[in-house]
C-alpha angles and dihedrals in degrees: 000000000000120000117234116266093218112115116207113216103235133047093241089061098048118105115237096219131069106187132033123204142165118238136169129232129214092279091055090249114144120245128194108222123204097205100311098336123090120238108255132216106250092218102045098025087223124122111282103241123197118205116258091247094060106068091142092058091049092051092047090050090053090049090050091056094042090058093054112100099193140029087236090066090058088067092061110085094200088065094050106040093151092051094050095048093043090049092051091049090048092052092047091050091053091047092050089052092056099042118015092180098053094110093052092047092056097249141099138038094297092055093047091049095050094048093046091051093048087058089054089054091065092056099031112167092218090057098045105098131181116250116276119257117265133181090254095042109030118187123241113246131208125233089278092057093251122133121214089257091052091052093046092051094045090051094046100045101073091043094050091044090054093049097046094045102036111021109021099024116207098000123137118232111193127193105266095207115030144140093026096302120159100203119060120246117240119233118250116278092243091053092051091048093052094046091045092052091047092052091047089056097052120105117248096261094050093046094050089046089051089050094051094048094046092050093047097046099029087231130107091186095055090043092052091048091051096047093046091053095053107024115118089202098052091038094197098132098104098036094108093055134259092282093061118095117247117252099235143152097300093047092049094046093049091047091055095045108046095123091047092048088050095050097043089047089060102034105020132241128295105236115241090014116057094030093048092048091048093054094043091053090054092047091054092049090049091055089052092054091050092049098050101035129078150144093283090094143353095293097096114143 
């Protein structure tokens, strides 16, 4: 790849590499090389290896580094989202290899991720619905005659149906904020146990992708739907048939932002706030798709 022609003014701002390329090691893993040196995981200090089935991720990582104009930019995680998520998956993969029972023993990265995501389940954006319309408190409706609650329920139903029939079979997912309540409603213990077991069984790359999507969209349900659609390990992308539309970046972003879409549709966007957040959410979901997909099946991005 070509190095950028921009020339930062001071030595501290100059990048120390000229060319970026993708190579493979003896195990067929992909490596991103900065000139002749392999990109290293900032946590382990070891070369950041990308699985053989993820060439698109390796290429995107190389492009990410080729677009940096200084070494200083490489210290800012918001400028290297693919590097940060890949490095986290790499560390978790190494940890899993050393201790496969870390999560059940209450230690390690996998345990921390699972417990964090279970907390998100209790305040899941997809399950937080506006109060139902009543004679004393009627809901506003849009030009199509839909209230915010109608829109939220219509958006959530196909996602919840997919999850409860295909991924977490038989579980009950209840609205976490409904009927004007202030405090969120916890999901049933059986539901939490099933979802916890499912997360514990995910490979490192899928679990880290799930974490990134849930943190970005504030919804474990939407994150799970996105990961299941594109994961080469789960291989559920084509389960609804070729005629069904893929659940991608736009679908996930809209599912997480129904209240925001409703409000900005009525009152307009705040420049350099709503528009920036909207694009950043899509960027985060895009990084998740690259991390969990691969050439192992038909879920290539």
